C-alpha positions, 0 to 999 in steps of 0.5 A, spaced: 907 731 620 906 726 625 909 719 624 915 721 620 922 718 621 920 715 628 924 710 632 918 705 633 918 698 633 919 694 626 914 689 624 917 682 623 914 676 619 913 672 625 909 678 628 905 678 622 903 671 621 901 671 628 896 677 627 893 673 621 892 667 625 888 671 630 885 676 626 883 672 620 882 665 623 880 667 630 875 671 627 872 666 623 871 661 629 868 666 633 863 668 627 862 661 626 860 660 633 855 666 633 852 663 627 851 656 629 848 659 636 844 665 633 840 660 628 839 655 633 837 659 638 832 664 634 826 661 631 826 667 626 834 668 625 833 672 619 831 678 624 838 682 624 841 681 631 841 689 632 834 689 633 834 683 638 838 688 642 833 693 643 828 688 646 834 686 651 835 689 658 841 693 658 842 690 651 847 695 648 851 696 654 858 696 653 858 696 646 862 701 644 861 707 638 864 703 633 860 697 635 854 701 635 855 704 628 857 697 625 850 694 628 846 701 625 849 700 618 847 692 619 854 690 618 854 682 616 857 678 622 862 676 617 865 683 618 865 684 625 870 684 630 872 679 635 870 683 641 863 685 638 861 678 636 863 676 643 858 681 646 853 678 641 854 671 643 853 673 650 846 677 649 843 674 643 845 666 643 842 663 649 848 662 653 849 663 660 848 670 663 855 674 665 854 675 672 858 680 676 861 674 681 863 667 679 862 668 672 862 662 668 865 667 662 871 670 666 871 667 673 870 659 672 870 656 679 872 649 677 876 646 672 870 643 669 866 650 668 873 652 665 872 647 659 865 650 658 864 654 651 863 661 655 869 661 658 873 658 651 870 664 648 872 669 653 879 666 652 879 667 645 877 675 646 882 676 651 888 673 646 885 678 641 885 684 646 892 682 648 895 682 641 892 689 640 893 693 647 900 689 648 903 689 642 910 690 644 910 683 647 909 680 640 914 683 636 920 679 634 917 672 636 922 667 635 920 661 630 919 656 636 915 662 640 910 663 634 909 655 633 907 655 641 902 661 641 899 658 634 898 651 637 895 654 643 890 658 639 889 652 634 887 648 640 882 653 643 879 655 636 878 647 635 875 647 642 870 652 640 867 650 634 866 643 637 862 645 643 858 650 638 857 644 633 855 639 639 851 645 642 846 646 636 846 638 634 850 638 628 854 632 626 860 629 628 862 630 620 861 637 621 865 638 627 871 634 623 870 638 617 870 645 621 877 643 626 880 640 619 879 647 616 882 651 622 888 646 622 889 647 615 888 655 615 893 656 621 898 651 617 898 655 611 899 661 614 905 658 618 909 655 612 907 660 606 913 662 603 910 669 601 909 673 607 901 673 609 896 678 607 896 684 612 890 684 615 886 691 617 886 690 624 894 688 624 895 694 620 891 698 625 895 696 631 901 698 628 898 705 626 896 706 633 903 704 636 906 709 631 902 715 632 903 714 640 910 714 639 909 721 635 905 724 641 909 730 644 913 729 650 911 735 653 904 737 655 901 743 650 896 747 653 889 747 650 884 752 652 877 751 652 874 754 645 867 756 643 864 752 637 858 755 634 853 750 630 849 754 625 842 754 626 839 752 620 843 746 620 840 740 623 845 737 627 846 734 634 851 737 638 853 737 645 855 744 649 862 746 648 864 744 655 866 737 652 866 738 645 872 735 643 870 729 646 864 729 643 865 732 636 866 726 632 860 723 634 856 729 632 850 727 627 844 730 623 837 730 627 835 724 623 841 720 626 845 720 619 852 721 620 856 727 617 861 726 612 864 733 612 865 738 617 868 745 615 871 748 621 872 756 619 874 761 623 879 767 623 887 767 623 889 766 630 883 763 633 885 756 634 884 752 628 890 748 628 891 747 636 883 745 635 886 739 630 892 738 634 888 737 641 883 732 637 888 728 634 892 727 641 885 725 644 884 720 639 891 717 639 891 717 647 885 713 647 881 718 651 876 718 645 874 711 645 867 711 648 865 717 644 867 716 637 866 710 632 872 711 628 878 706 628 883 712 626 884 719 626 889 722 621 892 729 621 894 732 615 898 739 615 895 742 608 901 746 607 906 740 608 902 736 603 907 733 597 903 728 594 895 728 592 896 720 592 893 718 599 896 711 599 903 715 598 901 720 603 900 715 608 906 710 607 911 715 606 909 721 610 904 720 616 905 712 617 911 710 614 913 704 619 906 701 619 906 701 612 913 699 610 910 692 607 905 695 603 905 699 597 900 705 596 895 701 593 895 696 599 894 702 603 888 705 600 885 698 600 886 697 608 884 704 609 877 702 605 876 697 610 877 702 616 873 708 618 878 714 618 877 721 620 881 726 616 883 732 619 885 737 614 888 743 617 889 750 614 886 749 607 886 756 606 894 756 605 895 749 602 900 746 598 898 745 591 897 738 592 892 738 598 886 740 594 887 734 589 888 730 596 881 732 599 878 730 592 881 724 592 879 722 599 872 724 598 871 720 592 875 714 594 872 713 601 865 715 601 861 714 607 865 710 611 870 716 612 869 723 616 873 729 613 874 735 617 877 741 614 879 747 617 880 754 613 878 761 614 871 764 612 873 766 605 875 759 603 869 755 605 866 756 598 872 753 595 872 747 599 864 746 598 866 745 590 870 739 592 865 736 597 858 736 593 853 732 594 856 730 601 853 731 608 856 737 610 856 741 616 859 748 617 861 750 624 865 756 626 870 756 631 869 763 635 875 763 639 876 762 647 870 760 651 869 764 657 873 759 661 878 758 656 879 765 656 881 766 663 885 759 664 889 761 658 890 768 661 892 764 668 897 760 664 900 766 660 901 770 666 903 764 671 902 768 677 895 769 680 897 776 682 899 778 675 893 775 673 889 779 677 892 786 675 891 784 668 884 783 669 883 790 673 887 793 668 883 791 662 876 791 665 874 798 662 877 796 655 874 798 649 868 793 648 870 791 641 878 790 643 875 785 649 871 781 643 878 780 640 882 778 646 878 772 645 882 770 639 888 766 643 893 769 638 891 776 640 890 775 647 897 772 647 900 778 644 896 783 648 899 779 655 906 780 652 905 787 650 902 788 657 908 785 661 913 789 657 909 796 659 907 798 651 900 796 651 895 802 651 889 800 656 885 807 654 878 805 652 879 807 645 885 802 644 884 798 638 888 792 635 891 795 629 894 800 635 896 794 638 899 791 632 903 797 631 906 797 638 909 791 636 912 793 630 914 799 633 918 795 639 921 790 633 923 796 629 927 799 636 930 793 637 933 791 630 935 799 629 939 799 636 943 792 633 944 795 626 946 802 628 952 799 633 954 794 627 954 799 621 955 805 624 949 809 622 945 814 626 939 811 630 934 815 626 937 814 619 937 806 621 929 807 623 928 810 617 931 805 613 927 799 616 921 803 615 922 803 608 924 796 608 917 794 612 913 798 606 917 793 601 914 787 606 907 790 606 907 791 598 910 783 598 905 781 603 899 784 599 901 781 592 902 774 595 895 775 598 892 777 592 895 771 588 893 766 594 900 765 596 900 765 604 905 765 609 911 762 606 915 766 601 917 762 595 924 763 592 922 768 587 919 773 593 925 771 597 930 774 592 926 780 590 925 782 598 933 781 599 934 785 593 930 791 596 933 790 602 940 791 600 938 797 596 936 800 603 940 796 608 948 794 609 945 787 610 938 783 610 939 778 615 937 782 621 930 785 618 929 778 616 930 774 622 926 780 626 920 780 622 920 773 619 921 766 621 925 761 617 926 754 616 932 750 613 931 744 609 936 738 611 936 735 604 937 741 600 940 746 605 935 752 603 932 756 607 925 758 607 922 764 610 915 765 612 911 770 615 910 769 623 903 768 622 898 768 617 894 774 621 901 778 620 901 777 613 894 780 612 896 786 617 902 788 613 898 787 606 892 791 609 898 797 611 899 797 603 892 797 601 891 803 606 898 807 603 895 806 596 888 809 598 890 815 602 896 817 597 895 822 592 896 818 586 891 812 588 887 810 583 882 806 588 883 799 589 881 797 582 889 799 580 891 794 586 887 789 582 891 790 576 884 792 572 885 798 567 880 800 562 882 806 560 885 805 553 879 801 551 876 805 545 869 805 541 873 803 535 876 797 538 869 794 540 865 796 534 870 792 529 869 786 532 865 781 527 860 775 529 865 770 526 871 773 531 866 772 537 864 765 535 870 762 534 873 764 541 875 758 545 875 757 552 882 757 553 883 763 548 878 767 553 881 765 560 888 768 558 887 775 555 891 780 559 890 787 560 895 789 555 893 785 550 886 788 550 888 796 551 893 795 545 888 793 539 887 797 533 882 798 528 886 794 523 888 789 528 881 787 529 878 787 522 883 782 520 882 777 525 881 770 522 879 764 525 886 761 525 888 767 529 883 767 534 884 759 535 892 760 536 892 765 541 897 763 546 897 763 554 902 769 553 896 773 550 891 770 556 888 772 563 881 774 566 875 774 561 871 768 563 867 763 559 860 766 561 862 773 559 864 771 552 858 765 551 853 771 553 855 776 547 850 776 542 850 779 535 845 785 537 850 786 543 856 787 539 853 791 533 849 796 538 855 798 542 856 805 542 861 810 544 857 812 550 857 805 552 864 805 552 865 811 555 861 809 561 864 803 563 865 803 571 869 799 576 863 795 577 862 793 570 870 791 570 869 787 577 864 783 574 869 780 568 874 778 573 875 772 577 871 773 584 876 768 587 881 774 587 876 778 592 875 772 596 883 772 597 882 779 600 877 779 604 881 778 611 886 783 609 880 788 607 877 787 614 884 789 617 884 795 612 877 798 615 880 797 622 886 800 621 883 806 618 878 807 623 883 807 629 887 812 625 880 816 624 882 816 616 876 812 614 871 817 609 865 816 605 870 815 598 874 809 601 868 806 604 864 806 598 870 803 594 871 798 599 864 796 600 864 795 592 870 790 592 867 786 598 860 786 594 864 781 589 866 776 595 862 770 595 862 769 603 862 776 606 860 777 613 857 784 612 856 785 620 863 783 621 865 789 616 861 794 620 864 792 626 871 793 624 869 799 621 867 802 628 860 802 626 860 807 621 853 809 619 854 811 612 858 804 611 851 801 614 847 804 609 852 802 603 852 795 606 844 794 607 843 793 599 847 787 600 844 784 606 840 777 605 833 776 607 835 772 613 840 775 618 844 770 623 846 774 629 851 772 634 853 776 641 859 779 637 854 782 632 849 785 636 851 792 635 852 791 627 845 788 627 842 794 631 845 799 626 843 795 620 836 795 622 836 802 621 837 802 614 834 795 612 829 790 615 830 782 614 824 778 614 827 773 619 832 775 625 835 769 628 839 771 634 844 766 638 846 769 645 851 765 649 855 771 653 852 773 659 847 779 658 852 784 662 857 783 657 852 785 652 849 791 655 852 796 651 848 794 645 843 789 647 837 795 649 838 799 643 838 792 639 831 790 642 828 797 641 830 797 634 827 790 633 821 793 636 821 798 630 822 794 625 817 789 621 820 783 622 820 776 626 826 775 631 828 768 634 832 768 640 836 762 642 842 760 645 845 758 652 843 765 655 836 767 652 832 766 658 837 770 662 837 775 657 829 776 657 828 777 664 834 782 664 831 786 659 824 785 662 826 789 668 828 795 663 823 795 658 816 794 656 817 786 654 810 782 655 809 775 654 803 773 649 804 766 649 809 760 650 816 762 648 813 768 645 814 776 647 812 782 645 818 788 645 815 795 645 819 801 643 818 808 640 812 813 639 805 809 639 808 803 642 811 800 636 811 792 637 816 787 635 815 779 636 820 776 639 820 768 639 824 765 645 827 758 643 
């Protein structure tokens, strides 16, 4: 995590005291001057100062996002920073104007003018800015240097309150009281035996210093990405050209701030790089004018070791800045600041990360912004933690068109190679081209192309590309092992592929348990044991197909999948093996669901008392074996005590609602027929749906793999569709796309489609197929790609829209170009402003197209 164990300057006691003098005493002086002058100058001083700025030409000029946010929430001047108070004094308090040339504020033309109040206010503001931006000059001050600087500050502050008091007609007693208070406060800070209380601005300075020291020395390449904001969420956002610079200033259409932004996207689409780039831009001060937040903190969810926010900052993220604070003080400091939390990788969190998210939401309320990155299947889990907050979900779809070409040039280095790659891939399958906008997959494709192993046929698919990588690695490691252990090449390869099957099995079971990327100690030992049954040594395969990290303290090595997408691909391979094997019991067996041993006697002998006395704990943990082995006598002799004492060992998957909803009638009337007719669907409804969410991305890979091998059949489609129907967030259009636009699958999927469809560029082909089987009441289509890249699906899609009885909305950056392109090729007539009719089929059936 950024900020850990960095050789950054350590704050000393004299620096701490000087910060307190400036940020506490200096701020109070600037605030007192403002209040004196504002109340004196305005007949109705109760009008909030922010309202005054609206009526002043250029009244809001040079007020940064943080200042504007403070005024928007009607912050009291007592809590305003010196710099904001300085601008408000210039604009709203009747002082001399700040002209460009010979300004009395910053460029006095004589010693007499230099003594005026305006210039003294400017000098105090400059002391504050120099301390904030030239921090190193104030570290390690000697006692004498500190006294000299505080003496300068004391004279300046006394001068300001004296001139402000005289300017507003206050008495000499008021002046004496004000100046005596300043002297006393500064003296107390200098002579106190206890270290002064850490001021938020002082802590913020050190935090920024520590973050800047953590910036990587080498510039990491970041390609422009494409963000999609859902149509139904009223949020204001700029285009993707500069989205990183404006991302933190997004608002709802009513102007209210967003509290939680969920950035979702597929594995490898660039979510982690997005977070890193956002953090780097903020730390390097390149976002100062476009964000109202004081600090941006990046947290890698997989590395979180505590749910305590204060400990996380103090011990891991900003240990240098927080060394003189306990965790409670850190939380208090954060409460007074406006902070952005970038929680990256919430789909693969350490156990404490979820609790950390909950604590951030509960402790910091509206003043902090939480940005969470995760995959689509994990969004529901995040939403349960951020209820009653203003949440926006956005999709990181991958590279923009410019980002694609800039990354390609970066990878290939030479213009000649770039031109050759573009030429070689111009006729590539359209679905593969879409996948290339995933930066991880583009990098993989470029690597294979350079090695000469990329199949550029127009039927090439990404499962085939991943398979090519796997085959290349097998060749590489088998050659090394054959020489080392005296095995034949073929024998070595056979053993490596057998080991890969074990790795696929492990990947699946880890995915099912939501154990992502990192292998725990048990799984590592299990894989090593399997390896040694097949190979003389496990080290070659481990080092080739996995990555590792050694813990400095424990000297233990942790193994990880190279990327989460690799784990999903391997897990999908295992599912495919099971689905295609003779002994397969469909996907239900993989989910460990078995009702084959339940008999009618097991059900008929359950009494009312037995049902009523089952507790939540007893039910949640019942295992398959506990149910299957129950006999008549076991059930009939169950007492209240027996039920209440069921232990965790006896327990697993039945949910509270399944038990609570059982009535006397339901139990008494169960017949042998009812038991015999229990189907997979009935069983699925009793299991925890989050298990299916965890398999969502894996099952997309299953569709792609089987389609690429032409092994996808109706039986498998039905099975997989049944499983996916239990996912809380299944993108059915993405399913149809991964299945190679199977018409049978589209028919099966149709029953699960919602009444409103949201279609992006990548899903136009899937929507076309689905419209043949079901019709929504509203179809919203977001077109951002060039119409030429959509030609394969666009015309059939619009023809299907015309045949369907539905209202269609067309919006997005390329909507108007698409309309005129289509108009040249089909019957498209304008029937009103923004309204078009598209005609198709016999009898000229008509569909209404609304162009936003």
